[in-house]
mmCIF file of the protein (N, C-alpha, C, O) and its ligand, coordinates in Angstrom:
data_MODEL
# 
_entry.id   MODEL 
# 
loop_
_entity.id 
_entity.type 
_entity.pdbx_number_of_molecules 
1 polymer     1 
2 non-polymer 1 
# 
_entity_poly.entity_id                      1 
_entity_poly.type                           'polypeptide(L)' 
_entity_poly.nstd_linkage                   no 
_entity_poly.nstd_monomer                   no 
_entity_poly.pdbx_seq_one_letter_code       MPPMLTCPICGTGVKADSFKEIYVSPYNKEEYKRYECPKL 
_entity_poly.pdbx_seq_one_letter_code_can   MPPMLTCPICGTGVKADSFKEIYVSPYNKEEYKRYECPKL 
_entity_poly.pdbx_strand_id                 A 
# 
loop_
_entity_poly_seq.entity_id 
_entity_poly_seq.num 
_entity_poly_seq.mon_id 
_entity_poly_seq.hetero 
1 1  MET n 
1 2  PRO n 
1 3  PRO n 
1 4  MET n 
1 5  LEU n 
1 6  THR n 
1 7  CYS n 
1 8  PRO n 
1 9  ILE n 
1 10 CYS n 
1 11 GLY n 
1 12 THR n 
1 13 GLY n 
1 14 VAL n 
1 15 LYS n 
1 16 ALA n 
1 17 ASP n 
1 18 SER n 
1 19 PHE n 
1 20 LYS n 
1 21 GLU n 
1 22 ILE n 
1 23 TYR n 
1 24 VAL n 
1 25 SER n 
1 26 PRO n 
1 27 TYR n 
1 28 ASN n 
1 29 LYS n 
1 30 GLU n 
1 31 GLU n 
1 32 TYR n 
1 33 LYS n 
1 34 ARG n 
1 35 TYR n 
1 36 GLU n 
1 37 CYS n 
1 38 PRO n 
1 39 LYS n 
1 40 LEU n 
# 
loop_
_struct_asym.id 
_struct_asym.entity_id 
A 1 
B 2 
# 
loop_
_chem_comp.id 
_chem_comp.type 
_chem_comp.mon_nstd_flag 
ALA 'L-peptide linking' y 
ARG 'L-peptide linking' y 
ASN 'L-peptide linking' y 
ASP 'L-peptide linking' y 
CYS 'L-peptide linking' y 
GLU 'L-peptide linking' y 
GLY 'peptide linking'   y 
ILE 'L-peptide linking' y 
LEU 'L-peptide linking' y 
LYS 'L-peptide linking' y 
MET 'L-peptide linking' y 
PHE 'L-peptide linking' y 
PRO 'L-peptide linking' y 
SER 'L-peptide linking' y 
THR 'L-peptide linking' y 
TYR 'L-peptide linking' y 
VAL 'L-peptide linking' y 
ZN  non-polymer         . 
# 
_pdbx_entity_nonpoly.entity_id   2 
_pdbx_entity_nonpoly.name        ? 
_pdbx_entity_nonpoly.comp_id     ZN 
# 
_pdbx_nonpoly_scheme.asym_id         B 
_pdbx_nonpoly_scheme.entity_id       2 
_pdbx_nonpoly_scheme.mon_id          ZN 
_pdbx_nonpoly_scheme.ndb_seq_num     1 
_pdbx_nonpoly_scheme.pdb_seq_num     101 
_pdbx_nonpoly_scheme.auth_seq_num    101 
_pdbx_nonpoly_scheme.pdb_mon_id      ZN 
_pdbx_nonpoly_scheme.auth_mon_id     ZN 
_pdbx_nonpoly_scheme.pdb_strand_id   A 
_pdbx_nonpoly_scheme.pdb_ins_code    . 
# 
loop_
_atom_site.group_PDB 
_atom_site.id 
_atom_site.type_symbol 
_atom_site.label_atom_id 
_atom_site.label_alt_id 
_atom_site.label_comp_id 
_atom_site.label_asym_id 
_atom_site.label_entity_id 
_atom_site.label_seq_id 
_atom_site.pdbx_PDB_ins_code 
_atom_site.Cartn_x 
_atom_site.Cartn_y 
_atom_site.Cartn_z 
_atom_site.occupancy 
_atom_site.B_iso_or_equiv 
_atom_site.pdbx_formal_charge 
_atom_site.auth_seq_id 
_atom_site.auth_comp_id 
_atom_site.auth_asym_id 
_atom_site.auth_atom_id 
_atom_site.pdbx_PDB_model_num 
ATOM   1   N  N  . MET A 1 1  ? 54.497 99.030 199.324 1.00 0.00 ? 1   MET A N  1 
ATOM   2   C  CA . MET A 1 1  ? 53.888 97.727 198.904 1.00 0.00 ? 1   MET A CA 1 
ATOM   3   C  C  . MET A 1 1  ? 52.824 97.123 199.866 1.00 0.00 ? 1   MET A C  1 
ATOM   4   O  O  . MET A 1 1  ? 53.151 96.782 201.003 1.00 0.00 ? 1   MET A O  1 
ATOM   5   N  N  . PRO A 1 2  ? 51.708 97.007 199.464 1.00 0.00 ? 2   PRO A N  1 
ATOM   6   C  CA . PRO A 1 2  ? 50.762 96.419 200.401 1.00 0.00 ? 2   PRO A CA 1 
ATOM   7   C  C  . PRO A 1 2  ? 51.199 94.988 200.536 1.00 0.00 ? 2   PRO A C  1 
ATOM   8   O  O  . PRO A 1 2  ? 51.846 94.372 199.689 1.00 0.00 ? 2   PRO A O  1 
ATOM   9   N  N  . PRO A 1 3  ? 50.710 94.452 201.871 1.00 0.00 ? 3   PRO A N  1 
ATOM   10  C  CA . PRO A 1 3  ? 50.908 92.938 202.358 1.00 0.00 ? 3   PRO A CA 1 
ATOM   11  C  C  . PRO A 1 3  ? 50.334 92.105 201.345 1.00 0.00 ? 3   PRO A C  1 
ATOM   12  O  O  . PRO A 1 3  ? 49.301 92.487 200.796 1.00 0.00 ? 3   PRO A O  1 
ATOM   13  N  N  . MET A 1 4  ? 50.940 90.864 200.979 1.00 0.00 ? 4   MET A N  1 
ATOM   14  C  CA . MET A 1 4  ? 50.472 90.004 199.995 1.00 0.00 ? 4   MET A CA 1 
ATOM   15  C  C  . MET A 1 4  ? 50.319 88.692 200.887 1.00 0.00 ? 4   MET A C  1 
ATOM   16  O  O  . MET A 1 4  ? 51.033 88.285 201.804 1.00 0.00 ? 4   MET A O  1 
ATOM   17  N  N  . LEU A 1 5  ? 49.213 88.185 200.351 1.00 0.00 ? 5   LEU A N  1 
ATOM   18  C  CA . LEU A 1 5  ? 48.946 86.541 200.756 1.00 0.00 ? 5   LEU A CA 1 
ATOM   19  C  C  . LEU A 1 5  ? 49.618 85.717 199.521 1.00 0.00 ? 5   LEU A C  1 
ATOM   20  O  O  . LEU A 1 5  ? 50.200 86.226 198.563 1.00 0.00 ? 5   LEU A O  1 
ATOM   21  N  N  . THR A 1 6  ? 49.419 84.411 199.746 1.00 0.00 ? 6   THR A N  1 
ATOM   22  C  CA . THR A 1 6  ? 49.721 83.586 198.600 1.00 0.00 ? 6   THR A CA 1 
ATOM   23  C  C  . THR A 1 6  ? 48.793 82.390 198.570 1.00 0.00 ? 6   THR A C  1 
ATOM   24  O  O  . THR A 1 6  ? 48.553 81.693 199.557 1.00 0.00 ? 6   THR A O  1 
ATOM   25  N  N  . CYS A 1 7  ? 48.375 82.238 197.564 1.00 0.00 ? 7   CYS A N  1 
ATOM   26  C  CA . CYS A 1 7  ? 47.174 81.187 197.161 1.00 0.00 ? 7   CYS A CA 1 
ATOM   27  C  C  . CYS A 1 7  ? 47.805 79.719 197.563 1.00 0.00 ? 7   CYS A C  1 
ATOM   28  O  O  . CYS A 1 7  ? 48.696 79.212 196.882 1.00 0.00 ? 7   CYS A O  1 
ATOM   29  N  N  . PRO A 1 8  ? 47.399 79.250 198.433 1.00 0.00 ? 8   PRO A N  1 
ATOM   30  C  CA . PRO A 1 8  ? 47.765 77.707 198.938 1.00 0.00 ? 8   PRO A CA 1 
ATOM   31  C  C  . PRO A 1 8  ? 47.777 76.877 197.788 1.00 0.00 ? 8   PRO A C  1 
ATOM   32  O  O  . PRO A 1 8  ? 48.532 75.904 197.774 1.00 0.00 ? 8   PRO A O  1 
ATOM   33  N  N  . ILE A 1 9  ? 47.007 77.142 196.774 1.00 0.00 ? 9   ILE A N  1 
ATOM   34  C  CA . ILE A 1 9  ? 46.908 75.998 195.644 1.00 0.00 ? 9   ILE A CA 1 
ATOM   35  C  C  . ILE A 1 9  ? 47.832 76.139 194.640 1.00 0.00 ? 9   ILE A C  1 
ATOM   36  O  O  . ILE A 1 9  ? 48.393 75.133 194.207 1.00 0.00 ? 9   ILE A O  1 
ATOM   37  N  N  . CYS A 1 10 ? 48.160 77.572 194.060 1.00 0.00 ? 10  CYS A N  1 
ATOM   38  C  CA . CYS A 1 10 ? 48.999 77.756 192.867 1.00 0.00 ? 10  CYS A CA 1 
ATOM   39  C  C  . CYS A 1 10 ? 50.153 78.652 193.331 1.00 0.00 ? 10  CYS A C  1 
ATOM   40  O  O  . CYS A 1 10 ? 51.147 78.760 192.612 1.00 0.00 ? 10  CYS A O  1 
ATOM   41  N  N  . GLY A 1 11 ? 50.064 79.298 194.498 1.00 0.00 ? 11  GLY A N  1 
ATOM   42  C  CA . GLY A 1 11 ? 51.148 80.200 194.925 1.00 0.00 ? 11  GLY A CA 1 
ATOM   43  C  C  . GLY A 1 11 ? 51.186 81.378 194.339 1.00 0.00 ? 11  GLY A C  1 
ATOM   44  O  O  . GLY A 1 11 ? 52.245 81.997 194.451 1.00 0.00 ? 11  GLY A O  1 
ATOM   45  N  N  . THR A 1 12 ? 50.083 81.998 193.578 1.00 0.00 ? 12  THR A N  1 
ATOM   46  C  CA . THR A 1 12 ? 49.759 83.444 193.147 1.00 0.00 ? 12  THR A CA 1 
ATOM   47  C  C  . THR A 1 12 ? 49.731 84.172 194.328 1.00 0.00 ? 12  THR A C  1 
ATOM   48  O  O  . THR A 1 12 ? 49.225 83.705 195.349 1.00 0.00 ? 12  THR A O  1 
ATOM   49  N  N  . GLY A 1 13 ? 50.303 85.436 194.270 1.00 0.00 ? 13  GLY A N  1 
ATOM   50  C  CA . GLY A 1 13 ? 50.134 86.546 195.124 1.00 0.00 ? 13  GLY A CA 1 
ATOM   51  C  C  . GLY A 1 13 ? 48.833 87.044 195.152 1.00 0.00 ? 13  GLY A C  1 
ATOM   52  O  O  . GLY A 1 13 ? 48.322 87.342 194.073 1.00 0.00 ? 13  GLY A O  1 
ATOM   53  N  N  . VAL A 1 14 ? 48.119 87.208 196.316 1.00 0.00 ? 14  VAL A N  1 
ATOM   54  C  CA . VAL A 1 14 ? 46.913 87.941 196.353 1.00 0.00 ? 14  VAL A CA 1 
ATOM   55  C  C  . VAL A 1 14 ? 47.113 88.990 197.277 1.00 0.00 ? 14  VAL A C  1 
ATOM   56  O  O  . VAL A 1 14 ? 47.654 88.783 198.363 1.00 0.00 ? 14  VAL A O  1 
ATOM   57  N  N  . LYS A 1 15 ? 46.636 90.315 196.854 1.00 0.00 ? 15  LYS A N  1 
ATOM   58  C  CA . LYS A 1 15 ? 46.858 91.571 197.741 1.00 0.00 ? 15  LYS A CA 1 
ATOM   59  C  C  . LYS A 1 15 ? 45.982 91.243 199.107 1.00 0.00 ? 15  LYS A C  1 
ATOM   60  O  O  . LYS A 1 15 ? 44.892 90.676 199.033 1.00 0.00 ? 15  LYS A O  1 
ATOM   61  N  N  . ALA A 1 16 ? 46.389 91.530 199.972 1.00 0.00 ? 16  ALA A N  1 
ATOM   62  C  CA . ALA A 1 16 ? 45.823 91.292 201.449 1.00 0.00 ? 16  ALA A CA 1 
ATOM   63  C  C  . ALA A 1 16 ? 44.443 92.167 201.616 1.00 0.00 ? 16  ALA A C  1 
ATOM   64  O  O  . ALA A 1 16 ? 43.627 91.872 202.489 1.00 0.00 ? 16  ALA A O  1 
ATOM   65  N  N  . ASP A 1 17 ? 44.259 93.181 200.784 1.00 0.00 ? 17  ASP A N  1 
ATOM   66  C  CA . ASP A 1 17 ? 43.065 94.037 200.836 1.00 0.00 ? 17  ASP A CA 1 
ATOM   67  C  C  . ASP A 1 17 ? 42.020 93.955 199.802 1.00 0.00 ? 17  ASP A C  1 
ATOM   68  O  O  . ASP A 1 17 ? 41.038 94.690 199.698 1.00 0.00 ? 17  ASP A O  1 
ATOM   69  N  N  . SER A 1 18 ? 42.402 92.844 198.960 1.00 0.00 ? 18  SER A N  1 
ATOM   70  C  CA . SER A 1 18 ? 41.559 92.435 197.776 1.00 0.00 ? 18  SER A CA 1 
ATOM   71  C  C  . SER A 1 18 ? 40.472 91.271 198.214 1.00 0.00 ? 18  SER A C  1 
ATOM   72  O  O  . SER A 1 18 ? 39.976 90.528 197.367 1.00 0.00 ? 18  SER A O  1 
ATOM   73  N  N  . PHE A 1 19 ? 40.148 91.185 199.624 1.00 0.00 ? 19  PHE A N  1 
ATOM   74  C  CA . PHE A 1 19 ? 39.207 90.220 199.759 1.00 0.00 ? 19  PHE A CA 1 
ATOM   75  C  C  . PHE A 1 19 ? 37.785 90.398 199.408 1.00 0.00 ? 19  PHE A C  1 
ATOM   76  O  O  . PHE A 1 19 ? 37.353 91.549 199.353 1.00 0.00 ? 19  PHE A O  1 
ATOM   77  N  N  . LYS A 1 20 ? 36.966 89.350 199.151 1.00 0.00 ? 20  LYS A N  1 
ATOM   78  C  CA . LYS A 1 20 ? 35.687 89.505 198.617 1.00 0.00 ? 20  LYS A CA 1 
ATOM   79  C  C  . LYS A 1 20 ? 34.691 89.906 199.704 1.00 0.00 ? 20  LYS A C  1 
ATOM   80  O  O  . LYS A 1 20 ? 33.850 90.761 199.424 1.00 0.00 ? 20  LYS A O  1 
ATOM   81  N  N  . GLU A 1 21 ? 34.714 89.416 200.794 1.00 0.00 ? 21  GLU A N  1 
ATOM   82  C  CA . GLU A 1 21 ? 33.825 89.639 201.833 1.00 0.00 ? 21  GLU A CA 1 
ATOM   83  C  C  . GLU A 1 21 ? 34.422 89.205 203.255 1.00 0.00 ? 21  GLU A C  1 
ATOM   84  O  O  . GLU A 1 21 ? 35.333 88.381 203.324 1.00 0.00 ? 21  GLU A O  1 
ATOM   85  N  N  . ILE A 1 22 ? 33.956 89.703 204.189 1.00 0.00 ? 22  ILE A N  1 
ATOM   86  C  CA . ILE A 1 22 ? 34.219 89.459 205.656 1.00 0.00 ? 22  ILE A CA 1 
ATOM   87  C  C  . ILE A 1 22 ? 33.168 88.461 206.296 1.00 0.00 ? 22  ILE A C  1 
ATOM   88  O  O  . ILE A 1 22 ? 31.985 88.792 206.374 1.00 0.00 ? 22  ILE A O  1 
ATOM   89  N  N  . TYR A 1 23 ? 33.587 87.323 206.718 1.00 0.00 ? 23  TYR A N  1 
ATOM   90  C  CA . TYR A 1 23 ? 32.538 86.392 207.370 1.00 0.00 ? 23  TYR A CA 1 
ATOM   91  C  C  . TYR A 1 23 ? 33.002 86.308 208.878 1.00 0.00 ? 23  TYR A C  1 
ATOM   92  O  O  . TYR A 1 23 ? 34.132 86.052 209.294 1.00 0.00 ? 23  TYR A O  1 
ATOM   93  N  N  . VAL A 1 24 ? 31.743 86.612 209.662 1.00 0.00 ? 24  VAL A N  1 
ATOM   94  C  CA . VAL A 1 24 ? 32.016 86.601 211.144 1.00 0.00 ? 24  VAL A CA 1 
ATOM   95  C  C  . VAL A 1 24 ? 31.514 85.268 211.725 1.00 0.00 ? 24  VAL A C  1 
ATOM   96  O  O  . VAL A 1 24 ? 30.354 84.934 211.483 1.00 0.00 ? 24  VAL A O  1 
ATOM   97  N  N  . SER A 1 25 ? 32.263 84.527 212.432 1.00 0.00 ? 25  SER A N  1 
ATOM   98  C  CA . SER A 1 25 ? 31.916 83.391 212.846 1.00 0.00 ? 25  SER A CA 1 
ATOM   99  C  C  . SER A 1 25 ? 30.928 83.428 213.958 1.00 0.00 ? 25  SER A C  1 
ATOM   100 O  O  . SER A 1 25 ? 31.202 84.194 214.883 1.00 0.00 ? 25  SER A O  1 
ATOM   101 N  N  . PRO A 1 26 ? 29.778 82.707 214.038 1.00 0.00 ? 26  PRO A N  1 
ATOM   102 C  CA . PRO A 1 26 ? 28.705 82.896 215.158 1.00 0.00 ? 26  PRO A CA 1 
ATOM   103 C  C  . PRO A 1 26 ? 29.347 82.156 216.332 1.00 0.00 ? 26  PRO A C  1 
ATOM   104 O  O  . PRO A 1 26 ? 28.831 82.312 217.439 1.00 0.00 ? 26  PRO A O  1 
ATOM   105 N  N  . TYR A 1 27 ? 30.367 81.407 216.213 1.00 0.00 ? 27  TYR A N  1 
ATOM   106 C  CA . TYR A 1 27 ? 30.900 80.741 217.352 1.00 0.00 ? 27  TYR A CA 1 
ATOM   107 C  C  . TYR A 1 27 ? 31.783 81.482 218.317 1.00 0.00 ? 27  TYR A C  1 
ATOM   108 O  O  . TYR A 1 27 ? 31.657 81.477 219.542 1.00 0.00 ? 27  TYR A O  1 
ATOM   109 N  N  . ASN A 1 28 ? 32.769 82.174 217.553 1.00 0.00 ? 28  ASN A N  1 
ATOM   110 C  CA . ASN A 1 28 ? 33.757 82.846 218.467 1.00 0.00 ? 28  ASN A CA 1 
ATOM   111 C  C  . ASN A 1 28 ? 33.784 84.309 217.984 1.00 0.00 ? 28  ASN A C  1 
ATOM   112 O  O  . ASN A 1 28 ? 34.707 84.949 218.488 1.00 0.00 ? 28  ASN A O  1 
ATOM   113 N  N  . LYS A 1 29 ? 33.050 84.953 217.186 1.00 0.00 ? 29  LYS A N  1 
ATOM   114 C  CA . LYS A 1 29 ? 32.907 86.279 216.664 1.00 0.00 ? 29  LYS A CA 1 
ATOM   115 C  C  . LYS A 1 29 ? 34.220 86.697 216.051 1.00 0.00 ? 29  LYS A C  1 
ATOM   116 O  O  . LYS A 1 29 ? 34.600 87.867 215.987 1.00 0.00 ? 29  LYS A O  1 
ATOM   117 N  N  . GLU A 1 30 ? 34.866 85.676 215.616 1.00 0.00 ? 30  GLU A N  1 
ATOM   118 C  CA . GLU A 1 30 ? 36.332 86.020 214.715 1.00 0.00 ? 30  GLU A CA 1 
ATOM   119 C  C  . GLU A 1 30 ? 35.767 86.417 213.338 1.00 0.00 ? 30  GLU A C  1 
ATOM   120 O  O  . GLU A 1 30 ? 34.861 85.806 212.770 1.00 0.00 ? 30  GLU A O  1 
ATOM   121 N  N  . GLU A 1 31 ? 36.424 87.551 212.842 1.00 0.00 ? 31  GLU A N  1 
ATOM   122 C  CA . GLU A 1 31 ? 36.260 87.804 211.347 1.00 0.00 ? 31  GLU A CA 1 
ATOM   123 C  C  . GLU A 1 31 ? 37.106 87.009 210.672 1.00 0.00 ? 31  GLU A C  1 
ATOM   124 O  O  . GLU A 1 31 ? 38.224 86.722 211.099 1.00 0.00 ? 31  GLU A O  1 
ATOM   125 N  N  . TYR A 1 32 ? 36.599 86.573 209.502 1.00 0.00 ? 32  TYR A N  1 
ATOM   126 C  CA . TYR A 1 32 ? 37.529 85.823 208.551 1.00 0.00 ? 32  TYR A CA 1 
ATOM   127 C  C  . TYR A 1 32 ? 37.374 86.524 207.241 1.00 0.00 ? 32  TYR A C  1 
ATOM   128 O  O  . TYR A 1 32 ? 36.236 86.721 206.815 1.00 0.00 ? 32  TYR A O  1 
ATOM   129 N  N  . LYS A 1 33 ? 38.371 86.900 206.597 1.00 0.00 ? 33  LYS A N  1 
ATOM   130 C  CA . LYS A 1 33 ? 38.308 87.474 205.191 1.00 0.00 ? 33  LYS A CA 1 
ATOM   131 C  C  . LYS A 1 33 ? 38.321 86.463 204.112 1.00 0.00 ? 33  LYS A C  1 
ATOM   132 O  O  . LYS A 1 33 ? 39.212 85.614 204.074 1.00 0.00 ? 33  LYS A O  1 
ATOM   133 N  N  . ARG A 1 34 ? 37.415 86.513 203.273 1.00 0.00 ? 34  ARG A N  1 
ATOM   134 C  CA . ARG A 1 34 ? 37.405 85.633 202.111 1.00 0.00 ? 34  ARG A CA 1 
ATOM   135 C  C  . ARG A 1 34 ? 38.086 85.991 201.028 1.00 0.00 ? 34  ARG A C  1 
ATOM   136 O  O  . ARG A 1 34 ? 37.727 87.058 200.533 1.00 0.00 ? 34  ARG A O  1 
ATOM   137 N  N  . TYR A 1 35 ? 39.165 85.297 200.385 1.00 0.00 ? 35  TYR A N  1 
ATOM   138 C  CA . TYR A 1 35 ? 39.814 85.482 199.326 1.00 0.00 ? 35  TYR A CA 1 
ATOM   139 C  C  . TYR A 1 35 ? 39.580 84.800 198.183 1.00 0.00 ? 35  TYR A C  1 
ATOM   140 O  O  . TYR A 1 35 ? 39.463 83.585 198.347 1.00 0.00 ? 35  TYR A O  1 
ATOM   141 N  N  . GLU A 1 36 ? 39.468 85.229 196.997 1.00 0.00 ? 36  GLU A N  1 
ATOM   142 C  CA . GLU A 1 36 ? 39.511 84.251 195.866 1.00 0.00 ? 36  GLU A CA 1 
ATOM   143 C  C  . GLU A 1 36 ? 40.853 84.395 194.964 1.00 0.00 ? 36  GLU A C  1 
ATOM   144 O  O  . GLU A 1 36 ? 41.360 85.479 194.676 1.00 0.00 ? 36  GLU A O  1 
ATOM   145 N  N  . CYS A 1 37 ? 41.279 83.295 194.620 1.00 0.00 ? 37  CYS A N  1 
ATOM   146 C  CA . CYS A 1 37 ? 42.511 83.377 193.834 1.00 0.00 ? 37  CYS A CA 1 
ATOM   147 C  C  . CYS A 1 37 ? 42.350 84.036 192.459 1.00 0.00 ? 37  CYS A C  1 
ATOM   148 O  O  . CYS A 1 37 ? 41.477 83.610 191.703 1.00 0.00 ? 37  CYS A O  1 
ATOM   149 N  N  . PRO A 1 38 ? 43.095 84.991 192.117 1.00 0.00 ? 38  PRO A N  1 
ATOM   150 C  CA . PRO A 1 38 ? 42.983 85.730 190.927 1.00 0.00 ? 38  PRO A CA 1 
ATOM   151 C  C  . PRO A 1 38 ? 43.021 84.858 189.668 1.00 0.00 ? 38  PRO A C  1 
ATOM   152 O  O  . PRO A 1 38 ? 42.440 85.208 188.641 1.00 0.00 ? 38  PRO A O  1 
ATOM   153 N  N  . LYS A 1 39 ? 43.789 83.595 189.775 1.00 0.00 ? 39  LYS A N  1 
ATOM   154 C  CA . LYS A 1 39 ? 43.812 82.755 188.567 1.00 0.00 ? 39  LYS A CA 1 
ATOM   155 C  C  . LYS A 1 39 ? 42.622 81.916 188.226 1.00 0.00 ? 39  LYS A C  1 
ATOM   156 O  O  . LYS A 1 39 ? 42.468 81.306 187.168 1.00 0.00 ? 39  LYS A O  1 
ATOM   157 N  N  . LEU A 1 40 ? 41.826 81.952 189.206 1.00 0.00 ? 40  LEU A N  1 
ATOM   158 C  CA . LEU A 1 40 ? 40.560 81.003 188.820 1.00 0.00 ? 40  LEU A CA 1 
ATOM   159 C  C  . LEU A 1 40 ? 39.566 81.612 188.031 1.00 0.00 ? 40  LEU A C  1 
ATOM   160 O  O  . LEU A 1 40 ? 38.571 80.973 187.690 1.00 0.00 ? 40  LEU A O  1 
HETATM 161 ZN ZN . ZN  B 2 .  ? 45.470 79.923 193.062 1.00 0.00 2 101 ZN  A ZN 1 
# 
């Protein structure tokens, strides 16, 4: 089983590797993965 995230709005499970893009913050160089709820 792949790790799952949970949508904070509706609680739908989102696969952790199904992110849409990676955003790197110019401030701290941290990578943020952007997810979209599959129910939207
Ligand atoms: Zn949702």
